[in-house]
C-alpha positions as CSV (number, residue, x, y, z in Angstrom):
1,M,-37.8,22.2,20.0
2,T,-34.1,21.5,20.4
3,N,-33.0,17.9,20.0
4,F,-30.3,16.7,22.4
5,L,-27.8,13.8,21.9
6,V,-25.6,12.2,24.6
7,A,-22.1,11.1,23.8
8,A,-20.8,8.3,26.0
9,N,-17.7,8.7,28.2
10,P,-15.3,6.1,26.9
11,R,-13.8,5.5,30.4
12,G,-17.3,5.2,31.9
13,G,-19.1,7.7,34.0
14,P,-21.5,10.4,32.9
15,G,-22.1,11.1,29.3
16,Y,-22.0,14.5,27.5
17,R,-25.3,16.0,26.6
18,F,-25.3,18.5,23.7
19,P,-27.8,20.1,21.3
20,A,-27.9,18.5,17.9
21,A,-28.2,20.7,14.8
22,A,-31.4,20.0,12.8
23,P,-31.1,19.9,9.0
24,A,-32.6,23.4,8.9
25,D,-29.9,24.7,11.2
26,V,-27.2,23.1,9.0
27,G,-28.8,24.8,6.0
28,E,-28.8,28.2,7.6
29,A,-25.1,27.8,8.6
30,A,-24.3,26.7,5.1
31,Q,-25.9,29.8,3.7
32,R,-24.0,32.1,6.0
33,L,-20.7,30.4,5.0
34,R,-21.6,30.5,1.3
35,T,-22.3,34.3,1.5
36,A,-18.9,35.0,3.1
37,Q,-16.8,32.7,0.9
38,P,-16.3,35.0,-2.1
39,D,-14.7,37.6,0.1
40,W,-12.4,35.0,1.7
41,A,-11.4,33.7,-1.8
42,A,-10.8,37.3,-3.0
43,L,-8.1,37.8,-0.3
44,A,-4.5,37.6,-1.5
45,V,-2.9,34.3,-0.6
46,E,-0.6,36.1,1.8
47,E,-3.6,37.6,3.6
48,R,-5.3,34.2,4.1
49,L,-2.1,32.7,5.3
50,A,-1.6,35.5,7.8
51,L,-5.1,34.9,9.2
52,L,-4.4,31.2,9.4
53,G,-1.2,32.1,11.3
54,Q,-3.3,34.1,13.8
55,W,-5.6,31.1,14.2
56,C,-2.6,28.8,14.8
57,E,-1.5,31.0,17.7
58,A,-5.1,31.0,19.1
59,L,-5.1,27.2,18.9
60,R,-1.8,27.0,20.8
61,A,-3.2,29.4,23.5
62,I,-6.3,27.3,24.0
63,G,-4.3,24.1,23.6
64,P,-4.7,22.9,27.3
65,D,-8.5,23.2,27.1
66,L,-8.6,21.5,23.7
67,V,-6.4,18.6,24.9
68,A,-8.5,18.2,28.0
69,A,-11.7,17.9,25.9
70,L,-10.0,15.5,23.5
71,T,-8.9,13.4,26.4
72,E,-12.5,13.2,27.6
73,D,-13.7,12.4,24.1
74,T,-11.2,9.6,23.5
75,G,-10.1,8.3,26.9
76,R,-6.4,8.9,26.2
77,A,-4.0,11.7,27.1
78,L,-0.8,11.4,25.2
79,L,-2.5,10.9,21.8
80,S,-4.8,13.8,22.5
81,Q,-1.7,16.1,22.8
82,A,-0.3,14.5,19.7
83,E,-3.5,15.3,17.9
84,L,-3.1,19.0,18.7
85,D,0.5,19.0,17.8
86,G,-0.2,17.3,14.5
87,A,-3.0,19.8,13.7
88,L,-0.7,22.7,14.3
89,R,2.0,21.1,12.1
90,R,-0.6,20.7,9.3
91,I,-1.5,24.4,9.5
92,E,2.2,25.4,9.3
93,H,2.8,22.9,6.5
94,W,0.2,24.5,4.3
95,R,1.3,28.0,5.2
96,R,4.8,27.0,3.9
97,K,3.7,25.0,0.8
98,S,0.7,26.9,-0.5
99,P,2.4,30.1,-1.9
100,A,4.2,28.0,-4.5
101,L,1.2,25.9,-5.2
102,L,-1.1,28.9,-5.6
103,S,1.4,31.0,-7.5
104,T,0.9,32.5,-11.0
105,P,-1.0,30.0,-13.2
106,S,0.7,28.3,-16.1
107,Q,0.6,29.8,-19.6
108,G,1.5,28.3,-23.0
109,V,0.6,27.6,-26.6
110,S,-1.5,24.7,-27.6
111,E,0.3,21.9,-29.5
112,S,-2.9,20.8,-31.3
113,A,-3.9,24.3,-32.3
114,P,-0.7,26.5,-32.4
115,S,-2.7,29.7,-33.0
116,V,-4.4,29.2,-29.6
117,H,-2.6,30.6,-26.5
118,Y,-3.8,29.6,-23.1
119,E,-3.5,30.4,-19.4
120,H,-4.9,28.6,-16.4
121,R,-6.6,30.1,-13.4
122,R,-7.8,28.3,-10.3
123,D,-11.2,28.7,-8.8
124,P,-12.1,27.5,-5.2
125,L,-14.8,24.8,-5.2
126,G,-16.9,27.0,-2.8
127,L,-18.4,25.4,0.3
128,V,-16.8,22.2,1.4
129,A,-18.5,19.8,3.8
130,V,-16.1,17.9,6.1
131,I,-17.6,14.9,7.8
132,S,-15.0,13.5,10.3
133,P,-14.8,10.4,12.5
134,W,-14.4,9.7,16.2
135,N,-11.0,8.0,16.3
136,F,-8.9,11.2,15.8
137,P,-11.6,13.9,16.1
138,L,-9.5,17.1,15.8
139,L,-6.8,15.9,13.4
140,L,-9.2,14.3,10.9
141,T,-11.4,17.4,10.9
142,L,-8.6,19.7,10.2
143,I,-6.7,17.5,7.7
144,D,-9.4,18.4,5.2
145,A,-10.6,21.7,6.6
146,V,-7.2,23.5,6.6
147,P,-6.2,23.0,3.0
148,A,-9.8,23.8,1.9
149,L,-9.6,27.1,3.7
150,T,-6.1,27.7,2.4
151,A,-7.5,27.2,-1.2
152,G,-10.2,29.9,-0.6
153,C,-13.1,27.6,0.2
154,A,-15.5,27.9,3.1
155,V,-15.8,24.8,5.4
156,L,-18.8,23.4,7.2
157,A,-17.6,20.6,9.4
158,K,-19.8,17.9,10.9
159,P,-17.6,16.0,13.5
160,S,-18.7,12.7,14.9
161,E,-21.5,12.8,17.5
162,H,-19.4,10.3,19.6
163,T,-16.6,12.9,20.2
164,P,-18.3,16.3,20.5
165,R,-16.5,17.8,23.5
166,F,-13.5,19.2,21.5
167,V,-15.7,21.4,19.2
168,A,-16.4,24.2,21.8
169,P,-12.7,25.0,22.4
170,L,-11.9,24.6,18.7
171,M,-14.6,27.0,17.7
172,E,-13.5,29.4,20.4
173,S,-10.1,29.5,18.8
174,V,-11.7,30.1,15.4
175,G,-13.9,32.9,16.8
176,S,-10.8,34.9,17.8
177,V,-10.1,35.4,14.0
178,P,-13.4,36.9,12.7
179,A,-12.6,36.6,9.0
180,L,-11.9,32.9,9.5
181,A,-15.0,32.5,11.7
182,S,-17.1,33.8,8.8
183,V,-16.0,30.8,6.6
184,F,-15.5,28.0,9.1
185,Q,-18.1,26.5,11.3
186,C,-18.9,23.1,13.0
187,S,-22.4,21.7,13.2
188,L,-22.8,18.9,15.8
189,G,-25.4,16.3,15.2
190,G,-26.2,12.8,14.0
191,P,-26.5,11.3,10.5
192,E,-29.3,13.7,9.6
193,A,-26.9,16.7,10.1
194,G,-24.3,15.0,8.0
195,A,-26.7,14.4,5.2
196,A,-27.9,18.0,5.4
197,A,-24.2,19.2,5.1
198,V,-23.7,17.1,2.0
199,N,-26.9,18.4,0.5
200,C,-25.8,22.1,1.1
201,A,-22.2,21.8,-0.1
202,D,-20.2,22.1,-3.4
203,A,-17.9,19.2,-2.4
204,V,-17.6,16.8,0.5
205,C,-14.7,15.2,2.4
206,F,-15.7,12.1,4.4
207,T,-13.5,9.9,6.7
208,G,-15.2,6.9,8.2
209,S,-16.6,3.5,7.5
210,V,-17.3,2.0,4.1
211,A,-21.0,1.6,4.8
212,T,-21.4,5.3,5.6
213,G,-19.1,6.3,2.9
214,R,-21.3,4.6,0.3
215,K,-24.2,6.7,1.6
216,V,-22.2,9.9,1.4
217,G,-21.0,9.0,-2.1
218,A,-24.5,8.3,-3.2
219,L,-25.7,11.7,-1.9
220,A,-22.8,13.4,-3.6
221,G,-23.5,11.5,-6.8
222,E,-27.1,12.7,-6.9
223,R,-25.9,16.3,-6.7
224,L,-23.0,15.8,-9.0
225,I,-20.5,17.3,-6.5
226,P,-16.9,16.0,-5.9
227,A,-16.6,13.5,-3.1
228,F,-13.3,12.7,-1.4
229,L,-13.8,9.5,0.6
230,E,-11.2,8.1,3.0
231,L,-12.7,4.8,4.1
232,G,-11.7,1.6,6.0
233,G,-8.7,-0.5,5.9
234,K,-7.6,-4.1,6.6
235,D,-3.9,-3.6,6.4
236,P,-1.7,-6.6,5.9
237,L,1.9,-6.9,7.2
238,I,4.2,-9.4,5.4
239,V,7.2,-10.8,7.3
240,L,9.6,-12.2,4.6
241,A,12.1,-15.0,5.2
242,D,15.0,-12.5,5.4
243,A,13.4,-10.3,8.0
244,D,14.7,-9.9,11.5
245,V,12.2,-11.8,13.7
246,E,12.6,-9.6,16.8
247,D,12.2,-6.4,14.9
248,A,9.2,-7.9,13.0
249,A,7.4,-8.7,16.2
250,R,8.0,-5.3,17.6
251,I,6.8,-3.5,14.4
252,A,3.8,-5.7,14.0
253,L,2.7,-5.1,17.6
254,R,3.1,-1.3,17.5
255,G,1.5,-1.1,14.0
256,S,-1.5,-3.0,15.2
257,V,-2.2,-1.8,18.7
258,I,-1.3,1.9,18.8
259,A,-4.4,4.0,19.5
260,T,-6.0,0.7,20.5
261,G,-6.0,-0.3,16.9
262,Q,-8.6,2.5,16.2
263,A,-6.8,3.9,13.2
264,C,-7.5,3.2,9.5
265,Q,-3.8,2.3,8.9
266,S,-3.6,-0.2,11.7
267,I,-2.1,-3.6,10.9
268,E,-5.0,-6.1,11.1
269,R,-3.5,-9.2,9.2
270,V,0.0,-10.6,9.7
271,Y,1.6,-13.1,7.2
272,V,4.9,-14.7,8.2
273,H,7.2,-16.9,6.2
274,Q,6.9,-20.5,7.5
275,S,10.6,-20.6,8.4
276,L,10.1,-17.8,10.9
277,Y,6.5,-18.5,12.0
278,D,7.0,-20.3,15.3
279,S,9.7,-17.9,16.6
280,F,7.7,-14.9,15.4
281,V,4.6,-16.0,17.2
282,A,6.5,-16.7,20.4
283,K,8.1,-13.2,20.4
284,L,4.8,-11.5,19.5
285,V,2.9,-13.1,22.3
286,A,5.7,-12.2,24.8
287,T,5.7,-8.5,23.7
288,A,1.9,-8.3,23.4
289,S,1.5,-9.8,26.9
290,A,3.6,-6.9,28.4
291,V,1.3,-4.2,27.0
292,T,-0.6,-2.2,29.7
293,L,-4.0,-0.6,29.7
294,N,-4.9,2.8,31.1
295,T,-7.9,1.5,33.1
296,E,-6.9,3.1,36.3
297,R,-5.6,6.5,35.1
298,V,-5.8,8.2,31.8
299,D,-2.1,9.1,31.9
300,R,-0.9,5.6,32.6
301,G,-0.5,2.6,30.3
302,H,0.0,1.9,26.6
303,L,-3.6,1.6,25.4
304,G,-6.7,3.6,26.0
305,P,-10.3,2.4,25.8
306,F,-12.6,1.9,22.9
307,I,-14.0,5.3,22.1
308,D,-17.3,4.0,20.7
309,P,-18.7,1.2,22.9
310,R,-20.2,-0.5,19.9
311,Q,-16.6,-1.1,18.6
312,A,-15.9,-3.3,21.6
313,Q,-19.0,-5.4,20.8
314,L,-17.9,-5.8,17.1
315,V,-14.4,-6.9,18.2
316,E,-15.8,-9.4,20.7
317,A,-18.1,-10.8,18.0
318,Q,-15.2,-11.3,15.6
319,L,-13.1,-13.0,18.2
320,E,-16.0,-15.4,19.1
321,D,-16.5,-16.2,15.5
322,A,-12.8,-17.0,15.0
323,Q,-12.6,-19.2,18.0
324,V,-15.8,-21.1,17.2
325,N,-14.3,-21.8,13.8
326,G,-11.0,-23.1,15.1
327,A,-8.7,-20.2,15.9
328,S,-6.5,-20.3,19.0
329,L,-6.4,-17.1,21.1
330,L,-2.9,-17.0,22.6
331,C,-3.1,-13.8,24.6
332,G,-5.3,-10.7,25.3
333,G,-9.0,-10.0,25.2
334,L,-11.6,-7.5,26.3
335,V,-11.5,-5.9,29.7
336,R,-14.6,-4.0,31.0
337,R,-14.2,-1.5,33.9
338,N,-16.7,1.0,35.3
339,G,-18.7,1.2,32.1
340,G,-15.7,1.5,29.8
341,A,-14.2,-1.2,27.5
342,W,-10.5,-1.9,26.8
343,C,-8.7,-4.7,24.9
344,A,-5.4,-6.2,25.8
345,P,-3.6,-7.0,22.5
346,V,-4.9,-10.3,21.0
347,V,-2.8,-12.7,19.1
348,L,-4.6,-15.5,17.2
349,T,-3.3,-18.5,15.2
350,G,-5.1,-21.2,13.3
351,V,-7.0,-18.5,11.4
352,R,-8.5,-18.6,7.9
353,H,-9.7,-16.0,5.5
354,E,-13.3,-17.1,5.7
355,M,-13.5,-15.8,9.3
356,R,-15.1,-12.4,10.0
357,L,-11.9,-10.9,11.4
358,Y,-10.4,-11.3,7.9
359,R,-13.4,-10.1,5.9
360,E,-14.4,-7.1,8.1
361,E,-12.5,-4.1,9.4
362,T,-11.7,-4.8,13.1
363,F,-10.5,-1.4,14.4
364,G,-9.1,-3.0,17.5
365,P,-5.7,-4.4,18.8
366,V,-6.1,-7.8,17.2
367,L,-3.3,-9.7,15.3
368,P,-4.3,-12.8,13.5
369,V,-1.1,-14.5,12.3
370,M,-0.9,-16.9,9.3
371,P,2.1,-18.6,7.7
372,F,3.0,-18.6,4.0
373,A,5.3,-20.7,1.9
374,D,6.7,-18.2,-0.7
375,D,6.4,-14.7,-2.0
376,D,3.6,-15.5,-4.4
377,E,1.4,-16.9,-1.6
378,A,2.1,-13.9,0.6
379,V,1.0,-11.5,-2.1
380,D,-2.1,-13.6,-2.9
381,L,-3.0,-13.6,0.8
382,A,-2.4,-9.9,1.3
383,N,-4.4,-9.0,-1.8
384,D,-7.3,-11.2,-0.8
385,S,-9.4,-8.3,0.6
386,E,-11.9,-5.7,-0.6
387,F,-9.7,-3.1,1.2
388,G,-6.6,-1.5,-0.2
389,L,-5.6,1.4,2.1
390,S,-2.1,0.6,3.1
391,A,0.2,-2.3,3.9
392,A,3.7,-3.2,5.2
393,V,6.5,-5.5,4.2
394,L,9.5,-6.4,6.4
395,G,12.7,-7.9,5.0
396,E,15.8,-7.2,3.0
397,R,15.2,-3.9,1.2
398,A,15.3,-5.0,-2.4
399,H,13.3,-8.1,-1.7
400,A,10.7,-6.1,0.3
401,L,10.4,-3.5,-2.4
402,S,9.8,-6.2,-5.0
403,V,7.0,-7.7,-3.0
404,A,5.5,-4.3,-2.0
405,A,5.1,-3.4,-5.7
406,R,2.8,-6.3,-6.2
407,L,0.3,-5.3,-3.4
408,R,-3.0,-3.6,-4.0
409,A,-2.5,-0.9,-1.5
410,G,-2.3,2.9,-1.7
411,A,0.9,3.1,0.4
412,V,3.3,0.3,1.5
413,S,5.6,0.8,4.5
414,I,8.9,-0.9,4.1
415,N,10.6,-2.2,7.3
416,D,8.1,-0.3,9.4
417,A,4.3,0.0,9.6
418,G,1.9,2.9,9.5
419,L,4.3,5.3,7.9
420,T,1.3,7.2,6.3
421,S,0.5,8.6,9.8
422,Q,3.9,10.3,9.8
423,V,4.3,11.2,6.1
424,G,1.8,13.8,5.0
425,D,3.6,15.1,1.9
426,V,3.6,12.0,-0.2
427,E,0.6,11.4,-2.4
428,K,-1.2,8.1,-2.5
429,D,-4.4,6.7,-3.9
430,S,-6.5,4.1,-2.2
431,Y,-7.5,0.8,-3.8
432,G,-10.8,-1.0,-3.6
433,A,-13.3,-0.1,-0.9
434,S,-10.7,2.0,1.0
435,G,-11.6,5.2,-0.7
436,V,-12.1,7.3,-3.8
437,G,-11.2,10.8,-4.9
438,K,-7.9,12.7,-5.1
439,S,-5.3,12.1,-2.4
440,R,-5.4,14.2,0.8
441,M,-1.6,13.8,1.0
442,G,1.0,15.9,-0.9
443,S,0.2,18.8,-3.2
444,S,-3.1,17.1,-4.1
445,G,-4.3,17.7,-0.6
446,L,-4.8,21.4,-1.4
447,L,-5.2,21.4,-5.2
448,R,-8.2,19.1,-5.1
449,F,-10.2,22.1,-3.7
450,L,-9.5,24.2,-6.8
451,R,-11.1,23.9,-10.2
452,R,-8.8,24.6,-13.1
453,Q,-10.2,27.0,-15.7
454,A,-8.5,27.4,-19.1
455,L,-8.6,30.8,-20.8
456,L,-8.1,30.2,-24.5
457,V,-7.0,33.1,-26.8
458,Q,-7.2,32.8,-30.6
459,T,-4.3,34.7,-32.1
460,A,-5.2,34.0,-35.8
461,P,-8.4,35.1,-37.6
462,A,-11.3,33.1,-36.3
463,A,-12.7,30.6,-38.7
464,S,-15.9,31.4,-40.6
465,L,-18.8,29.0,-41.1
466,D,-17.6,28.5,-44.7
467,A,-14.7,26.5,-43.4
468,F,-17.2,23.8,-42.4
469,K,-19.3,23.9,-45.6
470,E,-19.7,20.6,-47.3
471,V,-18.4,20.6,-50.9
472,E,-18.8,18.0,-53.6
473,R,-15.7,15.9,-54.0
474,Q,-14.6,14.9,-57.5
475,T,-14.0,11.2,-58.1
476,A,-11.4,9.9,-60.5
């Protein structure tokens, strides 16, 4: 009997009912993909890239339907179009970059054994499971799927059950390129489908919460397969004494509230030098209070709704905890309309690191602001977190760079925030609970899907067993 799930409409109204793949269904899909993968890997790189180019055109053709589905999934229009545009750019990026990365393997002579010559070849990992989240459903599915396919792997994607509507037009575009359809499939379902995908795969890419990432990592560990885990963030922004206050308030606001704060690289903690603190807070409250919500029309306003209704409840609980423990809420708060939940940007002062909104990821447009006395205190405050995804520092360039180098974060934006969302060709590694595995950015984003095999050629006579025979040593 088919099991059905219902995805909520983030703007309220009827939900979306869809059939959920059972573990057995996922296993059958994985077997089909695994069977087709060797032929896909055997294609010349140019042939795979030509097929990916055909798919890119199919995506463009079905773009309006895909954007409409993403808009229903997420409750926002402009960012849905940006998702499609970003996905198309990623495909074209790998079509440009991969020929050089996948060119003739290196050859050489061993330094430790000069009679041994070697050459390297690369072998695709096989079947890659991609488990993607609800905040950017298309982009964060393809950010791993496209380089894996480019490398010669097959991909079994398990998108979030909270944003399933985009999968139908996505798979329609894939189906227009039969060779690609044989090695790329989506299985919609809940946690059981995700676990089944991991249990069928040769490697897994997961983007999502730390709690679920631990479970995915444990499953991968049991099977001894590579796991690339992009997890949560609690990104700090440091405003140094030599920063421009007006620019700092503008950057902090945008870096925190874009996409309703539902992005892993969102600014969730703000530390301001005490000499600028009062003027910064005043400017931040003024600019935050001018932000508009798209409660009436999806194509009007700065911020869309919470995609997952449970996220609104979490943000509400964090705000209540902060205020009970002495924080002052200067502006913003939750807005509920017709079954959907929005949040006007929240600015809080009188905050402490013991509060929930400092210890947990918020994933909402909330800016707690805290003063600091000197650079050492700013660094200590910023590093006081289990997370280490990214960060930002604002101030005179040399000063900001010196502070940034002391932060435990995989990427630090200088005089801006969230630059990792714009820069996909620069590698970075997460710190702490924000992730493990090779970077999805830069060349590593593709090369992580290839094993390196060394072919070792002995050019001298091979040693005989007698070379290892023990002999009695004479003593003086």
